[in-house]
MITI-952299 format. One record per atom (N, C-alpha, C): atom name; x, y, z; residue number from 1. Coordinates in nm, 2 decimals. Layout:
BEGIN
PT atome c1 c2 c3 num
PT CA X Y Z NUM
...
***
This chain:
BEGIN
PT atome c1 c2 c3 num
PT N -6.33 20.73 10.19 1
PT CA -6.41 20.72 10.30 1
PT C -6.52 20.83 10.29 1
PT N -6.64 20.80 10.35 2
PT CA -6.75 20.90 10.34 2
PT C -6.72 21.01 10.44 2
PT N -6.71 21.14 10.39 3
PT CA -6.68 21.25 10.47 3
PT C -6.79 21.27 10.58 3
PT N -6.91 21.24 10.55 4
PT CA -7.02 21.26 10.65 4
PT C -7.00 21.18 10.78 4
PT N -6.93 21.07 10.77 5
PT CA -6.91 20.98 10.89 5
PT C -6.78 21.02 10.97 5
PT N -6.70 21.11 10.92 6
PT CA -6.58 21.15 10.99 6
PT C -6.60 21.24 11.11 6
PT N -6.53 21.21 11.22 7
PT CA -6.54 21.28 11.34 7
PT C -6.41 21.35 11.38 7
PT N -6.41 21.46 11.45 8
PT CA -6.29 21.53 11.49 8
PT C -6.23 21.45 11.61 8
PT N -6.10 21.42 11.59 9
PT CA -6.02 21.36 11.70 9
PT C -5.88 21.41 11.69 9
PT N -5.80 21.37 11.79 10
PT CA -5.66 21.41 11.79 10
PT C -5.57 21.29 11.82 10
PT N -5.45 21.28 11.77 11
PT CA -5.36 21.17 11.80 11
PT C -5.23 21.23 11.84 11
PT N -5.15 21.15 11.91 12
PT CA -5.02 21.18 11.95 12
PT C -4.93 21.06 11.94 12
PT N -4.82 21.07 11.87 13
PT CA -4.72 20.96 11.85 13
PT C -4.62 20.96 11.96 13
PT N -4.57 20.84 11.99 14
PT CA -4.47 20.83 12.09 14
PT C -4.34 20.90 12.04 14
PT N -4.27 20.96 12.13 15
PT CA -4.15 21.04 12.09 15
PT C -4.02 21.00 12.16 15
PT N -4.02 20.88 12.22 16
PT CA -3.90 20.84 12.29 16
PT C -3.92 20.86 12.44 16
PT N -3.81 20.86 12.52 17
PT CA -3.81 20.86 12.66 17
PT C -3.80 21.01 12.71 17
PT N -3.88 21.04 12.82 18
PT CA -3.87 21.17 12.88 18
PT C -3.86 21.14 13.03 18
PT N -3.80 21.24 13.11 19
PT CA -3.78 21.22 13.25 19
PT C -3.92 21.22 13.32 19
PT N -3.92 21.14 13.43 20
PT CA -4.03 21.14 13.52 20
PT C -4.01 21.26 13.62 20
PT N -4.11 21.35 13.63 21
PT CA -4.10 21.46 13.72 21
PT C -4.16 21.44 13.85 21
PT N -4.10 21.51 13.95 22
PT CA -4.15 21.50 14.09 22
PT C -4.28 21.59 14.09 22
PT N -4.39 21.54 14.15 23
PT CA -4.51 21.61 14.16 23
PT C -4.56 21.62 14.30 23
PT N -4.65 21.72 14.32 24
PT CA -4.71 21.74 14.46 24
PT C -4.83 21.65 14.47 24
PT N -4.90 21.67 14.58 25
PT CA -5.02 21.58 14.60 25
PT C -5.13 21.60 14.50 25
PT N -5.13 21.72 14.43 26
PT CA -5.23 21.75 14.33 26
PT C -5.19 21.71 14.19 26
PT N -5.07 21.65 14.18 27
PT CA -5.02 21.61 14.05 27
PT C -4.95 21.72 13.97 27
PT N -4.93 21.83 14.04 28
PT CA -4.85 21.94 13.97 28
PT C -4.70 21.92 13.98 28
PT N -4.63 21.95 13.87 29
PT CA -4.49 21.93 13.87 29
PT C -4.42 22.03 13.97 29
PT N -4.32 21.98 14.05 30
PT CA -4.25 22.07 14.14 30
PT C -4.12 22.12 14.06 30
PT N -4.09 22.24 14.09 31
PT CA -3.97 22.30 14.02 31
PT C -3.86 22.33 14.12 31
PT N -3.74 22.32 14.07 32
PT CA -3.62 22.34 14.15 32
PT C -3.61 22.49 14.19 32
PT N -3.59 22.51 14.32 33
PT CA -3.59 22.64 14.37 33
PT C -3.51 22.65 14.50 33
PT N -3.49 22.77 14.55 34
PT CA -3.43 22.79 14.68 34
PT C -3.50 22.91 14.74 34
PT N -3.49 22.93 14.87 35
PT CA -3.55 23.04 14.94 35
PT C -3.44 23.14 14.99 35
PT N -3.46 23.27 14.95 36
PT CA -3.36 23.36 14.98 36
PT C -3.37 23.41 15.13 36
PT N -3.28 23.50 15.17 37
PT CA -3.28 23.54 15.32 37
PT C -3.41 23.61 15.36 37
PT N -3.48 23.67 15.26 38
PT CA -3.61 23.73 15.29 38
PT C -3.73 23.64 15.29 38
PT N -3.71 23.51 15.26 39
PT CA -3.82 23.41 15.26 39
PT C -3.88 23.40 15.12 39
PT N -3.83 23.47 15.02 40
PT CA -3.88 23.46 14.88 40
PT C -3.84 23.33 14.82 40
PT N -3.93 23.26 14.75 41
PT CA -3.89 23.14 14.67 41
PT C -3.84 23.19 14.53 41
PT N -3.72 23.15 14.50 42
PT CA -3.65 23.18 14.37 42
PT C -3.64 23.05 14.29 42
PT N -3.69 23.05 14.17 43
PT CA -3.68 22.93 14.09 43
PT C -3.56 22.94 14.00 43
PT N -3.50 22.82 13.98 44
PT CA -3.39 22.81 13.89 44
PT C -3.45 22.81 13.75 44
PT N -3.38 22.88 13.66 45
PT CA -3.44 22.89 13.52 45
PT C -3.34 22.84 13.42 45
PT N -3.39 22.78 13.31 46
PT CA -3.30 22.73 13.20 46
PT C -3.26 22.85 13.11 46
PT N -3.19 22.83 13.00 47
PT CA -3.15 22.93 12.91 47
PT C -3.26 23.01 12.85 47
PT N -3.38 22.95 12.84 48
PT CA -3.49 23.02 12.78 48
PT C -3.58 23.09 12.88 48
PT N -3.54 23.08 13.01 49
PT CA -3.62 23.15 13.11 49
PT C -3.73 23.07 13.17 49
PT N -3.73 22.94 13.14 50
PT CA -3.83 22.85 13.19 50
PT C -3.79 22.79 13.33 50
PT N -3.88 22.77 13.42 51
PT CA -3.85 22.70 13.54 51
PT C -3.80 22.56 13.52 51
PT N -3.70 22.51 13.59 52
PT CA -3.65 22.38 13.58 52
PT C -3.72 22.28 13.67 52
PT N -3.79 22.18 13.61 53
PT CA -3.86 22.08 13.69 53
PT C -3.77 21.99 13.77 53
PT N -3.81 21.94 13.88 54
PT CA -3.74 21.84 13.96 54
PT C -3.77 21.70 13.89 54
PT N -3.67 21.61 13.88 55
PT CA -3.69 21.48 13.83 55
PT C -3.66 21.37 13.93 55
PT N -3.72 21.26 13.90 56
PT CA -3.69 21.14 13.99 56
PT C -3.57 21.06 13.95 56
PT N -3.52 21.09 13.83 57
PT CA -3.41 21.01 13.78 57
PT C -3.45 20.90 13.69 57
PT N -3.59 20.87 13.69 58
PT CA -3.64 20.77 13.60 58
PT C -3.69 20.83 13.47 58
PT N -3.72 20.74 13.38 59
PT CA -3.77 20.79 13.25 59
PT C -3.90 20.71 13.21 59
PT N -3.99 20.77 13.13 60
PT CA -4.11 20.71 13.08 60
PT C -4.13 20.75 12.93 60
PT N -4.23 20.69 12.87 61
PT CA -4.25 20.72 12.73 61
PT C -4.31 20.86 12.71 61
PT N -4.25 20.94 12.62 62
PT CA -4.30 21.07 12.58 62
PT C -4.38 21.07 12.46 62
PT N -4.46 21.18 12.44 63
PT CA -4.55 21.19 12.32 63
PT C -4.53 21.32 12.26 63
PT N -4.55 21.32 12.12 64
PT CA -4.54 21.45 12.05 64
PT C -4.66 21.53 12.07 64
PT N -4.66 21.65 12.02 65
PT CA -4.77 21.75 12.03 65
PT C -4.89 21.68 11.95 65
PT N -5.01 21.68 12.01 66
PT CA -5.12 21.62 11.95 66
PT C -5.16 21.69 11.82 66
PT N -5.21 21.61 11.72 67
PT CA -5.25 21.66 11.59 67
PT C -5.40 21.63 11.57 67
PT N -5.47 21.73 11.52 68
PT CA -5.61 21.71 11.49 68
PT C -5.63 21.63 11.36 68
PT N -5.72 21.54 11.36 69
PT CA -5.76 21.47 11.23 69
PT C -5.90 21.44 11.23 69
PT N -5.96 21.40 11.11 70
PT CA -6.10 21.36 11.10 70
PT C -6.10 21.22 11.04 70
PT N -6.18 21.13 11.10 71
PT CA -6.18 21.00 11.05 71
PT C -6.31 20.93 11.11 71
PT N -6.34 20.82 11.05 72
PT CA -6.45 20.74 11.09 72
PT C -6.40 20.64 11.20 72
PT N -6.48 20.63 11.31 73
PT CA -6.44 20.54 11.42 73
PT C -6.56 20.45 11.45 73
PT N -6.54 20.32 11.47 74
PT CA -6.65 20.23 11.49 74
PT C -6.62 20.13 11.60 74
PT N -6.72 20.10 11.68 75
PT CA -6.71 19.99 11.78 75
PT C -6.74 19.85 11.72 75
PT N -6.78 19.85 11.60 76
PT CA -6.80 19.72 11.53 76
PT C -6.68 19.68 11.46 76
PT N -6.60 19.59 11.52 77
PT CA -6.47 19.55 11.46 77
PT C -6.49 19.47 11.33 77
PT N -6.41 19.49 11.23 78
PT CA -6.41 19.42 11.11 78
PT C -6.36 19.27 11.13 78
PT N -6.40 19.18 11.05 79
PT CA -6.36 19.05 11.06 79
PT C -6.21 19.04 11.04 79
PT N -6.15 19.12 10.96 80
PT CA -6.01 19.12 10.94 80
PT C -5.93 19.16 11.06 80
PT N -5.98 19.25 11.14 81
PT CA -5.91 19.30 11.26 81
PT C -5.93 19.19 11.37 81
PT N -6.04 19.13 11.38 82
PT CA -6.06 19.02 11.48 82
PT C -5.97 18.91 11.45 82
PT N -5.96 18.86 11.32 83
PT CA -5.87 18.75 11.29 83
PT C -5.72 18.79 11.31 83
PT N -5.68 18.91 11.26 84
PT CA -5.54 18.95 11.27 84
PT C -5.49 18.96 11.41 84
PT N -5.57 19.02 11.50 85
PT CA -5.52 19.04 11.63 85
PT C -5.58 18.95 11.74 85
PT N -5.66 18.86 11.70 86
PT CA -5.72 18.76 11.79 86
PT C -5.80 18.82 11.90 86
PT N -5.87 18.92 11.87 87
PT CA -5.96 18.98 11.97 87
PT C -6.08 18.90 12.00 87
PT N -6.10 18.85 12.12 88
PT CA -6.21 18.76 12.15 88
PT C -6.32 18.84 12.22 88
PT N -6.29 18.96 12.28 89
PT CA -6.38 19.04 12.35 89
PT C -6.37 19.18 12.30 89
PT N -6.46 19.22 12.21 90
PT CA -6.45 19.35 12.15 90
PT C -6.51 19.46 12.22 90
PT N -6.55 19.44 12.35 91
PT CA -6.62 19.55 12.42 91
PT C -6.53 19.67 12.46 91
PT N -6.40 19.65 12.47 92
PT CA -6.31 19.75 12.50 92
PT C -6.23 19.80 12.38 92
PT N -6.27 19.77 12.26 93
PT CA -6.20 19.80 12.14 93
PT C -6.29 19.88 12.04 93
PT N -6.22 19.96 11.96 94
PT CA -6.29 20.03 11.85 94
PT C -6.19 20.02 11.73 94
PT N -6.24 20.06 11.61 95
PT CA -6.15 20.05 11.50 95
PT C -6.16 20.18 11.42 95
PT N -6.05 20.22 11.36 96
PT CA -6.05 20.33 11.26 96
PT C -6.01 20.26 11.13 96
PT N -6.09 20.29 11.02 97
PT CA -6.06 20.25 10.89 97
PT C -6.03 20.37 10.81 97
PT N -5.91 20.38 10.75 98
PT CA -5.88 20.51 10.68 98
PT C -5.81 20.47 10.55 98
PT N -5.81 20.56 10.45 99
PT CA -5.75 20.55 10.32 99
PT C -5.60 20.52 10.35 99
PT N -5.55 20.43 10.26 100
PT CA -5.41 20.39 10.27 100
PT C -5.31 20.50 10.29 100
PT N -5.23 20.50 10.40 101
PT CA -5.13 20.59 10.42 101
PT C -5.17 20.73 10.47 101
PT N -5.30 20.75 10.50 102
PT CA -5.35 20.88 10.54 102
PT C -5.31 20.91 10.69 102
PT N -5.32 20.81 10.77 103
PT CA -5.29 20.84 10.92 103
PT C -5.16 20.77 10.95 103
PT N -5.07 20.84 11.02 104
PT CA -4.94 20.78 11.06 104
PT C -4.94 20.71 11.20 104
PT N -5.06 20.66 11.24 105
PT CA -5.07 20.60 11.37 105
PT C -4.98 20.47 11.37 105
PT N -4.93 20.45 11.49 106
PT CA -4.85 20.33 11.52 106
PT C -4.89 20.27 11.65 106
PT N -4.85 20.15 11.68 107
PT CA -4.88 20.09 11.81 107
PT C -4.83 20.18 11.92 107
PT N -4.91 20.21 12.02 108
PT CA -4.87 20.30 12.13 108
PT C -4.91 20.44 12.11 108
PT N -4.96 20.48 11.99 109
PT CA -5.01 20.62 11.97 109
PT C -5.14 20.64 12.06 109
PT N -5.16 20.76 12.10 110
PT CA -5.28 20.80 12.18 110
PT C -5.38 20.87 12.09 110
PT N -5.51 20.85 12.12 111
PT CA -5.62 20.91 12.04 111
PT C -5.72 20.97 12.14 111
PT N -5.76 21.10 12.11 112
PT CA -5.86 21.16 12.19 112
PT C -5.98 21.18 12.10 112
PT N -6.10 21.15 12.15 113
PT CA -6.22 21.17 12.07 113
PT C -6.32 21.26 12.15 113
PT N -6.35 21.22 12.27 114
PT CA -6.45 21.29 12.36 114
PT C -6.37 21.39 12.45 114
PT N -6.26 21.34 12.50 115
PT CA -6.19 21.41 12.61 115
PT C -6.10 21.52 12.55 115
PT N -6.06 21.62 12.63 116
PT CA -5.97 21.72 12.59 116
PT C -5.83 21.67 12.62 116
PT N -5.73 21.71 12.54 117
PT CA -5.59 21.67 12.56 117
PT C -5.55 21.75 12.69 117
PT N -5.49 21.68 12.78 118
PT CA -5.43 21.75 12.90 118
PT C -5.28 21.73 12.90 118
PT N -5.22 21.82 12.97 119
PT CA -5.08 21.82 12.98 119
PT C -5.03 21.81 13.13 119
PT N -4.91 21.77 13.15 120
PT CA -4.86 21.75 13.29 120
PT C -4.78 21.87 13.34 120
PT N -4.75 21.97 13.25 121
PT CA -4.67 22.08 13.28 121
PT C -4.74 22.21 13.25 121
PT N -4.69 22.32 13.30 122
PT CA -4.75 22.46 13.28 122
PT C -4.73 22.50 13.14 122
PT N -4.62 22.46 13.07 123
PT CA -4.59 22.50 12.93 123
PT C -4.67 22.43 12.83 123
PT N -4.75 22.33 12.87 124
PT CA -4.83 22.24 12.78 124
PT C -4.74 22.17 12.67 124
PT N -4.63 22.11 12.73 125
PT CA -4.54 22.04 12.64 125
PT C -4.53 21.89 12.67 125
PT N -4.58 21.85 12.79 126
PT CA -4.57 21.71 12.83 126
PT C -4.71 21.65 12.83 126
PT N -4.75 21.57 12.73 127
PT CA -4.88 21.52 12.71 127
PT C -4.91 21.42 12.83 127
PT N -5.03 21.44 12.89 128
PT CA -5.08 21.35 12.99 128
PT C -5.15 21.23 12.92 128
PT N -5.08 21.12 12.92 129
PT CA -5.13 21.00 12.84 129
PT C -5.26 20.95 12.91 129
PT N -5.28 20.98 13.03 130
PT CA -5.41 20.93 13.10 130
PT C -5.53 21.01 13.05 130
PT N -5.51 21.12 12.98 131
PT CA -5.63 21.20 12.93 131
PT C -5.68 21.14 12.80 131
PT N -5.60 21.06 12.73 132
PT CA -5.65 21.00 12.61 132
PT C -5.76 20.91 12.62 132
PT N -5.85 20.90 12.52 133
PT CA -5.96 20.81 12.52 133
PT C -5.92 20.67 12.48 133
PT N -5.82 20.66 12.39 134
PT CA -5.78 20.53 12.33 134
PT C -5.63 20.53 12.32 134
PT N -5.58 20.40 12.31 135
PT CA -5.44 20.38 12.28 135
PT C -5.44 20.28 12.16 135
PT N -5.36 20.30 12.06 136
PT CA -5.35 20.21 11.94 136
PT C -5.28 20.08 11.99 136
PT N -5.35 19.97 11.96 137
PT CA -5.30 19.84 12.00 137
PT C -5.26 19.76 11.88 137
PT N -5.30 19.80 11.76 138
PT CA -5.26 19.72 11.65 138
PT C -5.28 19.80 11.52 138
PT N -5.20 19.77 11.42 139
PT CA -5.21 19.83 11.29 139
PT C -5.21 19.72 11.18 139
PT N -5.31 19.72 11.10 140
PT CA -5.32 19.63 10.99 140
PT C -5.31 19.71 10.86 140
PT N -5.18 19.72 10.81 141
PT CA -5.16 19.81 10.69 141
PT C -5.12 19.73 10.57 141
PT N -5.16 19.60 10.56 142
PT CA -5.13 19.52 10.45 142
PT C -5.23 19.54 10.33 142
PT N -5.34 19.60 10.36 143
PT CA -5.44 19.61 10.26 143
PT C -5.40 19.70 10.14 143
PT N -5.46 19.69 10.03 144
PT CA -5.42 19.77 9.91 144
PT C -5.47 19.91 9.92 144
PT N -5.59 19.93 9.98 145
PT CA -5.66 20.06 9.97 145
PT C -5.69 20.12 10.10 145
PT N -5.69 20.05 10.21 146
PT CA -5.72 20.10 10.34 146
PT C -5.62 20.05 10.45 146
PT N -5.61 20.12 10.56 147
PT CA -5.54 20.08 10.68 147
PT C -5.64 20.06 10.79 147
PT N -5.62 19.96 10.87 148
PT CA -5.71 19.94 10.99 148
PT C -5.63 19.96 11.11 148
PT N -5.69 20.03 11.21 149
PT CA -5.62 20.06 11.34 149
PT C -5.71 20.00 11.45 149
PT N -5.66 19.92 11.53 150
PT CA -5.73 19.87 11.65 150
PT C -5.69 19.95 11.77 150
PT N -5.79 20.01 11.83 151
PT CA -5.78 20.10 11.94 151
PT C -5.84 20.04 12.07 151
PT N -5.77 20.05 12.18 152
PT CA -5.83 20.00 12.31 152
PT C -5.87 20.12 12.39 152
PT N -5.99 20.11 12.45 153
PT CA -6.04 20.22 12.54 153
PT C -5.95 20.23 12.65 153
PT N -5.92 20.36 12.69 154
PT CA -5.83 20.39 12.80 154
PT C -5.92 20.41 12.92 154
PT N -5.91 20.31 13.02 155
PT CA -6.00 20.32 13.14 155
PT C -5.95 20.43 13.23 155
PT N -6.03 20.53 13.26 156
PT CA -5.99 20.64 13.34 156
PT C -6.05 20.63 13.48 156
***
């Protein structure tokens, strides 16, 4: 691939299920605590000294720590991608074409191009999937020399 056409981006792979945390009206995670007799709020801490977040008891998809990469991205979909995935309206899609095996993207991975990666917690460990610019919707890795990735724009 031509180095001059590559742009800085980040990706994050799905990492399984994570708990859904209780949040306040501003979207900040609430932490388990109690109030002592003097009116001070005391937070419960885990073994590492971190505050313990409140959970709803439900689970959602978690994501790994984002990784920076450089690649070409285009809103002109290749004929191979259009045929393979049956995309009839390409206005909300872009594609990444990369050398075979260079990118470990899979369906459901998140990609940031213009936006900054945001997190849901104070420790910057829970990726905010809504901050991503794209989500990988398809992977065409049958080619001999290149892999094609179909990305859908994340409407914010």
